[in-house]
N, C-alpha and C positions, 0 to 999 in steps of 0.2 A: 625540432627541440620546441618546448609549448612555453606559452607565456604560464609565470605563478597563476594561480587561481587563488585572490585575494576577496576578503567580505568582511563585512563587520558582522559585530553580534554582540549580544548583549547576556549577561553573565546573571541570573536572577535566584537566590535561594541555591546554588550549587548546579542550576541547569543553565546549559549553553544554547543559545537561540539564534538561529543564522537569521540577519536582517535579508531581505529578499531571497527567501528560499529556492524559488522557481529559478531564479537566474545562477545561484549557486549550484543546484545540482545540473542545471542544464550544462556549465562550464568544467564539471567535475565528469561528468557523462561523457566528454569530449578526451578525456585523457586517456593515454595508454595504460593497460594494464601494468601494474607495477606498484614499487612500494614508495611512498611518501611521505614526507616531515610535513607535520601539522603543527604551527605552531600560535598559541595564543598570548598576547599581546595587548594592555591597555592600547586605549585609546588618548593620544594625548592633542590640543591643541593645536592642529597644524594649517596650512592653508585653509581657507575655506574653500567651497564648492563653486561660489561664484568668482572666486580669485582664481582657481583652476580654470572654469571655464572661458574665462578673460582670457588668460595666458595660452591656453590649447586654440581655442577659437578666435581668436582675435590677434594677439601680439604673433605668435609663431605662424600664424595663417598668412599674415600682411608681408612676413619675410620668406616664408618660404615661396610663396608666388612673387614675391621681387628675385630671388635667386635659384629658382626652380628647383631648393633642395627640399625633401619632405620635412613635414614639422616633426619628427622623431629625430631626423638629424640637424635640425636648429636647435632643440633641445640639448641633445648630446653634447652639441657644440658649445652651446651658452653655458651646460653647466661647468664643459670644461675651462673657458674661459672665466667664470665668474664664482665656482665652487669649488676650485682646487687648492688643496691642502697639500703642506709637504709633511713628511713624514722622514725620521733622521736615523739610520743604524748606524752603532760604530760596533766594528769589531773588536778583539783581543789586543791589536797590537794598535789600538789608536785609529784606524782610516774610518772616513766618515762617505757615507753616501746617502744621500738625497734622492728620494723616490717620491712621486705624489698620489694621491689619492682624490679620486672625484668623488663629493657630498653628493646625497640625494636631496632634491626637492623635497620629497616626502621630509626630509627630517628638520625642514623649517618651518617655522610659526608663523601667524600671521603677518605680524610686522616683518619678518625677514623676508617671506614670501616677496610681501609689497615692493620691499627694498630691492629684490633680487629683478621683481619684475620692470620695475623702474630702471635699472641698469641696462638691462636687456634691451628697454627700449630705448636709451638714450645711445646705446651701442647702435643700433638699429640707423637712428638719427646720425651720427658723426660718422659710421662708414657707410652707411648706402641711402644715405638721405632719405629715408623711409619716415614718414610721418605716420604713428600708430595711435588711432583715436583712444582717448582717454577711457578709464573702466565708469561703466554707469555708477553714478551716485546709490549710496544705501545699501 
């Protein structure tokens, strides 16, 4: 199974231009032949690149080194711990069942991602006694 190919692009006067086209074409070239779904959605103010770099390059790295788990495993675990939300289903006889969805960190805006990262760092201290350096200023 291949990862999704995601790229940012600009639409101007009805024309779509992919940012970093060489990288995009390199990723597309690696896909097996077949049909794919292409979706163009507006960008929103999500976490910043600096926040993302700090989260993956510092926060998750420190936890991964201490625990022996991969950064991806830590990331998925932290999402389940901090971004889990219930959804409730009710059938025609009134029975309820509660299931859960794990939100994606990409759905978080800059302040929400900051709060999420701080909760992960606090968990790392409380549970594992890991001191994670503060994010660089600026």
